[in-house]
Every structure is written in C-alpha cells, then in structure tokens.
Predicted model as a PDB file, atoms N, CA, C, CB and O in Angstrom, pLDDT in the B-factor column:
MODEL        1                                                                  
ATOM      1  N   MET A   1     103.147  87.217  98.743  1.00 78.00           N  
ATOM      2  CA  MET A   1     102.407  88.321  98.201  1.00 78.00           C  
ATOM      3  C   MET A   1     102.562  88.396  96.678  1.00 78.00           C  
ATOM      4  CB  MET A   1     102.859  89.614  98.849  1.00 78.00           C  
ATOM      5  O   MET A   1     101.673  88.898  95.990  1.00 78.00           O  
ATOM      6  N   LEU A   2     103.641  87.920  96.170  1.00 88.00           N  
ATOM      7  CA  LEU A   2     103.850  87.977  94.725  1.00 88.00           C  
ATOM      8  C   LEU A   2     102.800  87.203  93.929  1.00 88.00           C  
ATOM      9  CB  LEU A   2     105.216  87.446  94.395  1.00 88.00           C  
ATOM     10  O   LEU A   2     102.378  87.685  92.878  1.00 88.00           O  
ATOM     11  N   PRO A   3     102.356  86.024  94.382  1.00 89.00           N  
ATOM     12  CA  PRO A   3     101.296  85.349  93.615  1.00 89.00           C  
ATOM     13  C   PRO A   3      99.965  86.101  93.631  1.00 89.00           C  
ATOM     14  CB  PRO A   3     101.084  83.955  94.158  1.00 89.00           C  
ATOM     15  O   PRO A   3      99.121  85.864  92.767  1.00 89.00           O  
ATOM     16  N   GLN A   4      99.761  86.994  94.586  1.00 92.00           N  
ATOM     17  CA  GLN A   4      98.501  87.720  94.666  1.00 92.00           C  
ATOM     18  C   GLN A   4      98.444  88.921  93.732  1.00 92.00           C  
ATOM     19  CB  GLN A   4      98.268  88.172  96.072  1.00 92.00           C  
ATOM     20  O   GLN A   4      97.352  89.382  93.398  1.00 92.00           O  
ATOM     21  N   ILE A   5      99.580  89.433  93.309  1.00 93.00           N  
ATOM     22  CA  ILE A   5      99.606  90.654  92.506  1.00 93.00           C  
ATOM     23  C   ILE A   5      98.814  90.508  91.206  1.00 93.00           C  
ATOM     24  CB  ILE A   5     101.043  91.037  92.191  1.00 93.00           C  
ATOM     25  O   ILE A   5      98.048  91.416  90.885  1.00 93.00           O  
ATOM     26  N   PRO A   6      98.949  89.421  90.435  1.00 94.00           N  
ATOM     27  CA  PRO A   6      98.116  89.305  89.228  1.00 94.00           C  
ATOM     28  C   PRO A   6      96.614  89.278  89.552  1.00 94.00           C  
ATOM     29  CB  PRO A   6      98.496  88.040  88.456  1.00 94.00           C  
ATOM     30  O   PRO A   6      95.799  89.778  88.776  1.00 94.00           O  
ATOM     31  N   LEU A   7      96.263  88.701  90.685  1.00 94.00           N  
ATOM     32  CA  LEU A   7      94.852  88.688  91.063  1.00 94.00           C  
ATOM     33  C   LEU A   7      94.350  90.090  91.390  1.00 94.00           C  
ATOM     34  CB  LEU A   7      94.633  87.764  92.258  1.00 94.00           C  
ATOM     35  O   LEU A   7      93.217  90.437  91.057  1.00 94.00           O  
ATOM     36  N   PHE A   8      95.191  90.902  92.042  1.00 92.00           N  
ATOM     37  CA  PHE A   8      94.811  92.286  92.330  1.00 92.00           C  
ATOM     38  C   PHE A   8      94.611  93.078  91.048  1.00 92.00           C  
ATOM     39  CB  PHE A   8      95.870  92.962  93.200  1.00 92.00           C  
ATOM     40  O   PHE A   8      93.650  93.838  90.932  1.00 92.00           O  
ATOM     41  N   PHE A   9      95.509  92.908  90.083  1.00 94.00           N  
ATOM     42  CA  PHE A   9      95.359  93.606  88.813  1.00 94.00           C  
ATOM     43  C   PHE A   9      94.086  93.172  88.092  1.00 94.00           C  
ATOM     44  CB  PHE A   9      96.577  93.358  87.925  1.00 94.00           C  
ATOM     45  O   PHE A   9      93.370  94.004  87.535  1.00 94.00           O  
ATOM     46  N   ALA A  10      93.807  91.876  88.102  1.00 93.00           N  
ATOM     47  CA  ALA A  10      92.593  91.379  87.442  1.00 93.00           C  
ATOM     48  C   ALA A  10      91.348  91.905  88.139  1.00 93.00           C  
ATOM     49  CB  ALA A  10      92.577  89.841  87.424  1.00 93.00           C  
ATOM     50  O   ALA A  10      90.384  92.289  87.476  1.00 93.00           O  
ATOM     51  N   TYR A  11      91.355  91.928  89.457  1.00 89.00           N  
ATOM     52  CA  TYR A  11      90.209  92.439  90.213  1.00 89.00           C  
ATOM     53  C   TYR A  11      89.992  93.919  89.925  1.00 89.00           C  
ATOM     54  CB  TYR A  11      90.413  92.217  91.724  1.00 89.00           C  
ATOM     55  O   TYR A  11      88.853  94.369  89.803  1.00 89.00           O  
ATOM     56  N   TYR A  12      91.070  94.668  89.816  1.00 88.00           N  
ATOM     57  CA  TYR A  12      90.975  96.095  89.502  1.00 88.00           C  
ATOM     58  C   TYR A  12      90.367  96.306  88.118  1.00 88.00           C  
ATOM     59  CB  TYR A  12      92.362  96.755  89.578  1.00 88.00           C  
ATOM     60  O   TYR A  12      89.516  97.178  87.937  1.00 88.00           O  
ATOM     61  N   LYS A  13      90.805  95.506  87.140  1.00 90.00           N  
ATOM     62  CA  LYS A  13      90.261  95.616  85.786  1.00 90.00           C  
ATOM     63  C   LYS A  13      88.773  95.269  85.760  1.00 90.00           C  
ATOM     64  CB  LYS A  13      91.034  94.700  84.824  1.00 90.00           C  
ATOM     65  O   LYS A  13      87.991  95.915  85.063  1.00 90.00           O  
ATOM     66  N   VAL A  14      88.391  94.253  86.517  1.00 88.00           N  
ATOM     67  CA  VAL A  14      86.977  93.863  86.565  1.00 88.00           C  
ATOM     68  C   VAL A  14      86.153  94.981  87.164  1.00 88.00           C  
ATOM     69  CB  VAL A  14      86.788  92.568  87.378  1.00 88.00           C  
ATOM     70  O   VAL A  14      85.069  95.281  86.662  1.00 88.00           O  
ATOM     71  N   LEU A  15      86.643  95.612  88.232  1.00 82.00           N  
ATOM     72  CA  LEU A  15      85.890  96.705  88.853  1.00 82.00           C  
ATOM     73  C   LEU A  15      85.801  97.924  87.940  1.00 82.00           C  
ATOM     74  CB  LEU A  15      86.532  97.099  90.176  1.00 82.00           C  
ATOM     75  O   LEU A  15      84.797  98.635  87.969  1.00 82.00           O  
ATOM     76  N   LEU A  16      86.819  98.178  87.139  1.00 82.00           N  
ATOM     77  CA  LEU A  16      86.757  99.300  86.212  1.00 82.00           C  
ATOM     78  C   LEU A  16      85.691  99.089  85.141  1.00 82.00           C  
ATOM     79  CB  LEU A  16      88.113  99.515  85.559  1.00 82.00           C  
ATOM     80  O   LEU A  16      85.050 100.045  84.704  1.00 82.00           O  
ATOM     81  N   ASN A  17      85.500  97.854  84.722  1.00 85.00           N  
ATOM     82  CA  ASN A  17      84.569  97.552  83.634  1.00 85.00           C  
ATOM     83  C   ASN A  17      83.216  97.060  84.113  1.00 85.00           C  
ATOM     84  CB  ASN A  17      85.167  96.531  82.729  1.00 85.00           C  
ATOM     85  O   ASN A  17      82.377  96.688  83.293  1.00 85.00           O  
ATOM     86  N   ALA A  18      82.983  97.048  85.410  1.00 83.00           N  
ATOM     87  CA  ALA A  18      81.708  96.544  85.934  1.00 83.00           C  
ATOM     88  C   ALA A  18      80.617  97.587  85.710  1.00 83.00           C  
ATOM     89  CB  ALA A  18      81.825  96.194  87.447  1.00 83.00           C  
ATOM     90  O   ALA A  18      80.612  98.646  86.338  1.00 83.00           O  
ATOM     91  N   VAL A  19      79.713  97.275  84.822  1.00 82.00           N  
ATOM     92  CA  VAL A  19      78.624  98.193  84.500  1.00 82.00           C  
ATOM     93  C   VAL A  19      77.617  98.228  85.650  1.00 82.00           C  
ATOM     94  CB  VAL A  19      77.928  97.777  83.180  1.00 82.00           C  
ATOM     95  O   VAL A  19      76.917  99.226  85.821  1.00 82.00           O  
ATOM     96  N   GLU A  20      77.536  97.172  86.426  1.00 82.00           N  
ATOM     97  CA  GLU A  20      76.557  97.094  87.501  1.00 82.00           C  
ATOM     98  C   GLU A  20      76.809  98.119  88.607  1.00 82.00           C  
ATOM     99  CB  GLU A  20      76.556  95.706  88.088  1.00 82.00           C  
ATOM    100  O   GLU A  20      75.887  98.470  89.343  1.00 82.00           O  
ATOM    101  N   LEU A  21      78.048  98.603  88.731  1.00 76.00           N  
ATOM    102  CA  LEU A  21      78.380  99.554  89.789  1.00 76.00           C  
ATOM    103  C   LEU A  21      77.945 100.981  89.454  1.00 76.00           C  
ATOM    104  CB  LEU A  21      79.869  99.526  90.054  1.00 76.00           C  
ATOM    105  O   LEU A  21      77.864 101.829  90.342  1.00 76.00           O  
ATOM    106  N   ARG A  22      77.669 101.245  88.194  1.00 81.00           N  
ATOM    107  CA  ARG A  22      77.276 102.597  87.805  1.00 81.00           C  
ATOM    108  C   ARG A  22      75.842 102.861  88.239  1.00 81.00           C  
ATOM    109  CB  ARG A  22      77.427 102.798  86.279  1.00 81.00           C  
ATOM    110  O   ARG A  22      74.945 102.059  87.982  1.00 81.00           O  
ATOM    111  N   GLN A  23      75.641 103.975  88.888  1.00 85.00           N  
ATOM    112  CA  GLN A  23      74.340 104.409  89.411  1.00 85.00           C  
ATOM    113  C   GLN A  23      73.800 103.480  90.494  1.00 85.00           C  
ATOM    114  CB  GLN A  23      73.336 104.502  88.282  1.00 85.00           C  
ATOM    115  O   GLN A  23      72.607 103.522  90.795  1.00 85.00           O  
ATOM    116  N   ALA A  24      74.647 102.646  91.084  1.00 86.00           N  
ATOM    117  CA  ALA A  24      74.229 101.763  92.180  1.00 86.00           C  
ATOM    118  C   ALA A  24      74.426 102.495  93.502  1.00 86.00           C  
ATOM    119  CB  ALA A  24      75.032 100.416  92.164  1.00 86.00           C  
ATOM    120  O   ALA A  24      75.417 103.203  93.683  1.00 86.00           O  
ATOM    121  N   HIS A  25      73.487 102.325  94.421  1.00 87.00           N  
ATOM    122  CA  HIS A  25      73.542 102.996  95.720  1.00 87.00           C  
ATOM    123  C   HIS A  25      74.081 102.046  96.781  1.00 87.00           C  
ATOM    124  CB  HIS A  25      72.149 103.516  96.126  1.00 87.00           C  
ATOM    125  O   HIS A  25      73.862 100.836  96.725  1.00 87.00           O  
ATOM    126  N   TRP A  26      74.796 102.624  97.758  1.00 84.00           N  
ATOM    127  CA  TRP A  26      75.286 101.857  98.904  1.00 84.00           C  
ATOM    128  C   TRP A  26      75.454 102.823 100.062  1.00 84.00           C  
ATOM    129  CB  TRP A  26      76.636 101.118  98.578  1.00 84.00           C  
ATOM    130  O   TRP A  26      76.331 103.686 100.027  1.00 84.00           O  
ATOM    131  N   PHE A  27      74.634 102.690 101.076  1.00 87.00           N  
ATOM    132  CA  PHE A  27      74.593 103.579 102.229  1.00 87.00           C  
ATOM    133  C   PHE A  27      74.553 105.037 101.789  1.00 87.00           C  
ATOM    134  CB  PHE A  27      75.799 103.333 103.136  1.00 87.00           C  
ATOM    135  O   PHE A  27      73.561 105.450 101.189  1.00 87.00           O  
ATOM    136  N   TRP A  28      75.581 105.834 102.059  1.00 85.00           N  
ATOM    137  CA  TRP A  28      75.559 107.255 101.729  1.00 85.00           C  
ATOM    138  C   TRP A  28      76.057 107.542 100.319  1.00 85.00           C  
ATOM    139  CB  TRP A  28      76.390 108.021 102.721  1.00 85.00           C  
ATOM    140  O   TRP A  28      75.936 108.672  99.846  1.00 85.00           O  
ATOM    141  N   LEU A  29      76.610 106.556  99.642  1.00 85.00           N  
ATOM    142  CA  LEU A  29      77.142 106.761  98.299  1.00 85.00           C  
ATOM    143  C   LEU A  29      76.020 106.638  97.269  1.00 85.00           C  
ATOM    144  CB  LEU A  29      78.271 105.747  97.997  1.00 85.00           C  
ATOM    145  O   LEU A  29      75.375 105.596  97.158  1.00 85.00           O  
ATOM    146  N   ALA A  30      75.802 107.706  96.528  1.00 87.00           N  
ATOM    147  CA  ALA A  30      74.736 107.685  95.523  1.00 87.00           C  
ATOM    148  C   ALA A  30      75.151 106.949  94.255  1.00 87.00           C  
ATOM    149  CB  ALA A  30      74.322 109.102  95.176  1.00 87.00           C  
ATOM    150  O   ALA A  30      74.300 106.439  93.526  1.00 87.00           O  
ATOM    151  N   ASP A  31      76.463 106.891  93.987  1.00 84.00           N  
ATOM    152  CA  ASP A  31      76.954 106.238  92.775  1.00 84.00           C  
ATOM    153  C   ASP A  31      78.277 105.556  93.119  1.00 84.00           C  
ATOM    154  CB  ASP A  31      77.131 107.268  91.592  1.00 84.00           C  
ATOM    155  O   ASP A  31      79.240 106.221  93.500  1.00 84.00           O  
ATOM    156  N   LEU A  32      78.321 104.250  92.987  1.00 79.00           N  
ATOM    157  CA  LEU A  32      79.535 103.507  93.360  1.00 79.00           C  
ATOM    158  C   LEU A  32      80.678 103.707  92.374  1.00 79.00           C  
ATOM    159  CB  LEU A  32      79.223 102.031  93.469  1.00 79.00           C  
ATOM    160  O   LEU A  32      81.823 103.381  92.687  1.00 79.00           O  
ATOM    161  N   SER A  33      80.390 104.231  91.197  1.00 77.00           N  
ATOM    162  CA  SER A  33      81.466 104.478  90.244  1.00 77.00           C  
ATOM    163  C   SER A  33      82.101 105.850  90.441  1.00 77.00           C  
ATOM    164  CB  SER A  33      80.942 104.353  88.827  1.00 77.00           C  
ATOM    165  O   SER A  33      83.093 106.166  89.783  1.00 77.00           O  
ATOM    166  N   ALA A  34      81.553 106.668  91.329  1.00 82.00           N  
ATOM    167  CA  ALA A  34      82.093 108.005  91.601  1.00 82.00           C  
ATOM    168  C   ALA A  34      82.850 107.992  92.929  1.00 82.00           C  
ATOM    169  CB  ALA A  34      80.953 109.069  91.631  1.00 82.00           C  
ATOM    170  O   ALA A  34      82.592 107.139  93.778  1.00 82.00           O  
ATOM    171  N   PRO A  35      83.780 108.927  93.115  1.00 84.00           N  
ATOM    172  CA  PRO A  35      84.510 109.003  94.396  1.00 84.00           C  
ATOM    173  C   PRO A  35      83.584 109.366  95.560  1.00 84.00           C  
ATOM    174  CB  PRO A  35      85.644 110.035  94.298  1.00 84.00           C  
ATOM    175  O   PRO A  35      82.505 109.924  95.365  1.00 84.00           O  
ATOM    176  N   ASP A  36      84.021 109.044  96.743  1.00 86.00           N  
ATOM    177  CA  ASP A  36      83.262 109.353  97.955  1.00 86.00           C  
ATOM    178  C   ASP A  36      83.276 110.865  98.180  1.00 86.00           C  
ATOM    179  CB  ASP A  36      83.851 108.602  99.194  1.00 86.00           C  
ATOM    180  O   ASP A  36      84.342 111.425  98.434  1.00 86.00           O  
ATOM    181  N   PRO A  37      82.125 111.548  98.096  1.00 87.00           N  
ATOM    182  CA  PRO A  37      82.134 113.013  98.212  1.00 87.00           C  
ATOM    183  C   PRO A  37      82.400 113.506  99.627  1.00 87.00           C  
ATOM    184  CB  PRO A  37      80.821 113.569  97.737  1.00 87.00           C  
ATOM    185  O   PRO A  37      82.860 114.634  99.798  1.00 87.00           O  
ATOM    186  N   ARG A  38      82.126 112.701 100.640  1.00 90.00           N  
ATOM    187  CA  ARG A  38      82.308 113.136 102.026  1.00 90.00           C  
ATOM    188  C   ARG A  38      83.589 112.598 102.653  1.00 90.00           C  
ATOM    189  CB  ARG A  38      81.125 112.707 102.857  1.00 90.00           C  
ATOM    190  O   ARG A  38      83.884 112.904 103.808  1.00 90.00           O  
ATOM    191  N   TYR A  39      84.342 111.812 101.920  1.00 91.00           N  
ATOM    192  CA  TYR A  39      85.613 111.228 102.390  1.00 91.00           C  
ATOM    193  C   TYR A  39      85.428 110.405 103.667  1.00 91.00           C  
ATOM    194  CB  TYR A  39      86.645 112.337 102.638  1.00 91.00           C  
ATOM    195  O   TYR A  39      86.292 110.411 104.543  1.00 91.00           O  
ATOM    196  N   ILE A  40      84.321 109.714 103.767  1.00 91.00           N  
ATOM    197  CA  ILE A  40      84.065 108.884 104.944  1.00 91.00           C  
ATOM    198  C   ILE A  40      84.890 107.601 104.887  1.00 91.00           C  
ATOM    199  CB  ILE A  40      82.565 108.549 105.054  1.00 91.00           C  
ATOM    200  O   ILE A  40      85.437 107.170 105.902  1.00 91.00           O  
ATOM    201  N   LEU A  41      84.981 106.992 103.714  1.00 89.00           N  
ATOM    202  CA  LEU A  41      85.741 105.737 103.608  1.00 89.00           C  
ATOM    203  C   LEU A  41      87.225 105.912 103.926  1.00 89.00           C  
ATOM    204  CB  LEU A  41      85.592 105.160 102.213  1.00 89.00           C  
ATOM    205  O   LEU A  41      87.766 105.087 104.662  1.00 89.00           O  
ATOM    206  N   PRO A  42      87.921 106.939 103.416  1.00 91.00           N  
ATOM    207  CA  PRO A  42      89.329 107.104 103.811  1.00 91.00           C  
ATOM    208  C   PRO A  42      89.496 107.361 105.302  1.00 91.00           C  
ATOM    209  CB  PRO A  42      89.954 108.244 103.035  1.00 91.00           C  
ATOM    210  O   PRO A  42      90.456 106.891 105.912  1.00 91.00           O  
ATOM    211  N   ILE A  43      88.570 108.101 105.887  1.00 94.00           N  
ATOM    212  CA  ILE A  43      88.647 108.362 107.325  1.00 94.00           C  
ATOM    213  C   ILE A  43      88.463 107.066 108.109  1.00 94.00           C  
ATOM    214  CB  ILE A  43      87.584 109.400 107.747  1.00 94.00           C  
ATOM    215  O   ILE A  43      89.162 106.831 109.096  1.00 94.00           O  
ATOM    216  N   LEU A  44      87.524 106.223 107.673  1.00 94.00           N  
ATOM    217  CA  LEU A  44      87.328 104.929 108.340  1.00 94.00           C  
ATOM    218  C   LEU A  44      88.561 104.043 108.212  1.00 94.00           C  
ATOM    219  CB  LEU A  44      86.110 104.208 107.756  1.00 94.00           C  
ATOM    220  O   LEU A  44      88.913 103.334 109.155  1.00 94.00           O  
ATOM    221  N   ILE A  45      89.212 104.075 107.072  1.00 94.00           N  
ATOM    222  CA  ILE A  45      90.420 103.277 106.883  1.00 94.00           C  
ATOM    223  C   ILE A  45      91.533 103.757 107.810  1.00 94.00           C  
ATOM    224  CB  ILE A  45      90.883 103.340 105.419  1.00 94.00           C  
ATOM    225  O   ILE A  45      92.233 102.941 108.409  1.00 94.00           O  
ATOM    226  N   ILE A  46      91.700 105.070 107.933  1.00 96.00           N  
ATOM    227  CA  ILE A  46      92.736 105.623 108.819  1.00 96.00           C  
ATOM    228  C   ILE A  46      92.457 105.242 110.265  1.00 96.00           C  
ATOM    229  CB  ILE A  46      92.811 107.161 108.681  1.00 96.00           C  
ATOM    230  O   ILE A  46      93.372 104.858 110.993  1.00 96.00           O  
ATOM    231  N   ILE A  47      91.207 105.342 110.684  1.00 97.00           N  
ATOM    232  CA  ILE A  47      90.843 104.991 112.062  1.00 97.00           C  
ATOM    233  C   ILE A  47      91.105 103.517 112.325  1.00 97.00           C  
ATOM    234  CB  ILE A  47      89.366 105.321 112.335  1.00 97.00           C  
ATOM    235  O   ILE A  47      91.646 103.173 113.376  1.00 97.00           O  
ATOM    236  N   THR A  48      90.738 102.645 111.407  1.00 97.00           N  
ATOM    237  CA  THR A  48      90.966 101.208 111.622  1.00 97.00           C  
ATOM    238  C   THR A  48      92.456 100.875 111.608  1.00 97.00           C  
ATOM    239  CB  THR A  48      90.236 100.383 110.548  1.00 97.00           C  
ATOM    240  O   THR A  48      92.883  99.957 112.308  1.00 97.00           O  
ATOM    241  N   MET A  49      93.261 101.605 110.820  1.00 96.00           N  
ATOM    242  CA  MET A  49      94.704 101.370 110.849  1.00 96.00           C  
ATOM    243  C   MET A  49      95.287 101.719 112.210  1.00 96.00           C  
ATOM    244  CB  MET A  49      95.400 102.183 109.756  1.00 96.00           C  
ATOM    245  O   MET A  49      96.098 100.965 112.748  1.00 96.00           O  
ATOM    246  N   PHE A  50      94.881 102.864 112.779  1.00 96.00           N  
ATOM    247  CA  PHE A  50      95.379 103.238 114.098  1.00 96.00           C  
ATOM    248  C   PHE A  50      94.897 102.266 115.178  1.00 96.00           C  
ATOM    249  CB  PHE A  50      94.940 104.659 114.441  1.00 96.00           C  
ATOM    250  O   PHE A  50      95.657 101.932 116.087  1.00 96.00           O  
ATOM    251  N   LEU A  51      93.647 101.809 115.091  1.00 96.00           N  
ATOM    252  CA  LEU A  51      93.152 100.830 116.056  1.00 96.00           C  
ATOM    253  C   LEU A  51      93.914  99.511 115.951  1.00 96.00           C  
ATOM    254  CB  LEU A  51      91.658 100.590 115.847  1.00 96.00           C  
ATOM    255  O   LEU A  51      94.211  98.882 116.966  1.00 96.00           O  
ATOM    256  N   THR A  52      94.224  99.100 114.745  1.00 95.00           N  
ATOM    257  CA  THR A  52      94.983  97.863 114.556  1.00 95.00           C  
ATOM    258  C   THR A  52      96.385  97.990 115.140  1.00 95.00           C  
ATOM    259  CB  THR A  52      95.064  97.506 113.065  1.00 95.00           C  
ATOM    260  O   THR A  52      96.877  97.057 115.775  1.00 95.00           O  
ATOM    261  N   GLN A  53      97.027  99.126 114.933  1.00 93.00           N  
ATOM    262  CA  GLN A  53      98.356  99.334 115.507  1.00 93.00           C  
ATOM    263  C   GLN A  53      98.299  99.398 117.021  1.00 93.00           C  
ATOM    264  CB  GLN A  53      98.979 100.607 114.957  1.00 93.00           C  
ATOM    265  O   GLN A  53      99.226  98.944 117.692  1.00 93.00           O  
ATOM    266  N   TYR A  54      97.237  99.950 117.566  1.00 93.00           N  
ATOM    267  CA  TYR A  54      97.102 100.041 119.018  1.00 93.00           C  
ATOM    268  C   TYR A  54      96.854  98.663 119.647  1.00 93.00           C  
ATOM    269  CB  TYR A  54      95.959 100.999 119.382  1.00 93.00           C  
ATOM    270  O   TYR A  54      97.357  98.368 120.731  1.00 93.00           O  
ATOM    271  N   ILE A  55      96.078  97.830 118.961  1.00 94.00           N  
ATOM    272  CA  ILE A  55      95.730  96.511 119.498  1.00 94.00           C  
ATOM    273  C   ILE A  55      96.882  95.519 119.346  1.00 94.00           C  
ATOM    274  CB  ILE A  55      94.482  95.967 118.798  1.00 94.00           C  
ATOM    275  O   ILE A  55      97.056  94.637 120.187  1.00 94.00           O  
ATOM    276  N   THR A  56      97.666  95.659 118.283  1.00 90.00           N  
ATOM    277  CA  THR A  56      98.743  94.712 118.014  1.00 90.00           C  
ATOM    278  C   THR A  56      99.844  94.870 119.069  1.00 90.00           C  
ATOM    279  CB  THR A  56      99.317  94.923 116.585  1.00 90.00           C  
ATOM    280  O   THR A  56     100.360  95.970 119.263  1.00 90.00           O  
ATOM    281  N   PRO A  57     100.203  93.781 119.748  1.00 87.00           N  
ATOM    282  CA  PRO A  57     101.253  93.898 120.775  1.00 87.00           C  
ATOM    283  C   PRO A  57     102.623  94.082 120.133  1.00 87.00           C  
ATOM    284  CB  PRO A  57     101.263  92.653 121.685  1.00 87.00           C  
ATOM    285  O   PRO A  57     102.930  93.498 119.094  1.00 87.00           O  
ATOM    286  N   SER A  58     103.427  94.902 120.776  1.00 81.00           N  
ATOM    287  CA  SER A  58     104.791  95.087 120.299  1.00 81.00           C  
ATOM    288  C   SER A  58     105.692  94.052 120.950  1.00 81.00           C  
ATOM    289  CB  SER A  58     105.296  96.519 120.595  1.00 81.00           C  
ATOM    290  O   SER A  58     105.403  93.581 122.051  1.00 81.00           O  
ATOM    291  N   PRO A  59     106.785  93.692 120.278  1.00 80.00           N  
ATOM    292  CA  PRO A  59     107.691  92.705 120.866  1.00 80.00           C  
ATOM    293  C   PRO A  59     108.344  93.239 122.136  1.00 80.00           C  
ATOM    294  CB  PRO A  59     108.765  92.302 119.856  1.00 80.00           C  
ATOM    295  O   PRO A  59     108.610  94.435 122.257  1.00 80.00           O  
ATOM    296  N   ALA A  60     108.593  92.352 123.060  1.00 78.00           N  
ATOM    297  CA  ALA A  60     109.192  92.754 124.342  1.00 78.00           C  
ATOM    298  C   ALA A  60     110.656  93.153 124.126  1.00 78.00           C  
ATOM    299  CB  ALA A  60     109.090  91.598 125.391  1.00 78.00           C  
ATOM    300  O   ALA A  60     111.385  92.509 123.371  1.00 78.00           O  
ATOM    301  N   TRP A  61     111.066  94.223 124.800  1.00 76.00           N  
ATOM    302  CA  TRP A  61     112.439  94.698 124.704  1.00 76.00           C  
ATOM    303  C   TRP A  61     113.237  94.091 125.828  1.00 76.00           C  
ATOM    304  CB  TRP A  61     112.509  96.239 124.749  1.00 76.00           C  
ATOM    305  O   TRP A  61     112.843  94.142 126.993  1.00 76.00           O  
ATOM    306  N   THR A  62     114.370  93.513 125.463  1.00 74.00           N  
ATOM    307  CA  THR A  62     115.290  92.960 126.462  1.00 74.00           C  
ATOM    308  C   THR A  62     116.673  93.561 126.186  1.00 74.00           C  
ATOM    309  CB  THR A  62     115.326  91.368 126.410  1.00 74.00           C  
ATOM    310  O   THR A  62     116.968  93.958 125.058  1.00 74.00           O  
ATOM    311  N   PRO A  63     117.513  93.626 127.217  1.00 74.00           N  
ATOM    312  CA  PRO A  63     118.861  94.175 127.003  1.00 74.00           C  
ATOM    313  C   PRO A  63     119.683  93.380 125.990  1.00 74.00           C  
ATOM    314  CB  PRO A  63     119.607  94.224 128.317  1.00 74.00           C  
ATOM    315  O   PRO A  63     120.544  93.945 125.315  1.00 74.00           O  
ATOM    316  N   THR A  64     119.433  92.104 125.879  1.00 74.00           N  
ATOM    317  CA  THR A  64     120.207  91.302 124.908  1.00 74.00           C  
ATOM    318  C   THR A  64     119.742  91.555 123.482  1.00 74.00           C  
ATOM    319  CB  THR A  64     120.088  89.802 125.231  1.00 74.00           C  
ATOM    320  O   THR A  64     120.519  91.355 122.548  1.00 74.00           O  
ATOM    321  N   SER A  65     118.519  91.982 123.285  1.00 69.00           N  
ATOM    322  CA  SER A  65     118.043  92.240 121.932  1.00 69.00           C  
ATOM    323  C   SER A  65     118.526  93.590 121.416  1.00 69.00           C  
ATOM    324  CB  SER A  65     116.524  92.179 121.889  1.00 69.00           C  
ATOM    325  O   SER A  65     118.432  93.855 120.217  1.00 69.00           O  
ATOM    326  N   ALA A  66     119.040  94.447 122.290  1.00 64.00           N  
ATOM    327  CA  ALA A  66     119.531  95.763 121.866  1.00 64.00           C  
ATOM    328  C   ALA A  66     120.870  95.653 121.163  1.00 64.00           C  
ATOM    329  CB  ALA A  66     119.651  96.700 123.062  1.00 64.00           C  
ATOM    330  O   ALA A  66     121.243  96.559 120.417  1.00 64.00           O  
ATOM    331  N   ALA A  67     121.591  94.590 121.377  1.00 60.00           N  
ATOM    332  CA  ALA A  67     122.936  94.450 120.786  1.00 60.00           C  
ATOM    333  C   ALA A  67     122.896  93.961 119.380  1.00 60.00           C  
ATOM    334  CB  ALA A  67     123.775  93.518 121.598  1.00 60.00           C  
ATOM    335  O   ALA A  67     123.943  93.795 118.754  1.00 60.00           O  
TER     336      ALA A  67                                                      
ENDMDL                                                                          
END                                                                             
C-alpha cells in the first residue's frame, strides 16, 4: 500500500484542479465539483461495505486456534 500513497495524492490533486468537472452533470448530481446534496453516495458506500462484510467468509473457529 505504501507505493500507492503518492499516486493517491497525485490523483487527488488532479481532481482538485480538473476544470472539466465544474458544472458537469452525472445522474442526480448537478455539479460534480459540489458535494452530494442528498447524501446518496455515502449511503451507497455504507451499504456496499456491509454487503461486503456479509459476503466475506469468516475464518473457521477451532479449539486449537483459541489458545
């Protein structure tokens, strides 16, 4: 993950300076440079996180692993 951190910072800087995102429409968002007014994206992220945790199998518990 450490080699990816500089790429994340660079991607963030590019998105901050992207003029093309201003006044651009995408589904219910009237402006991609403004925050989501209906908070739909954070709700979708929370739902997908819970679904991912539900789908991911947990490791099997054995009496020898408790020690």
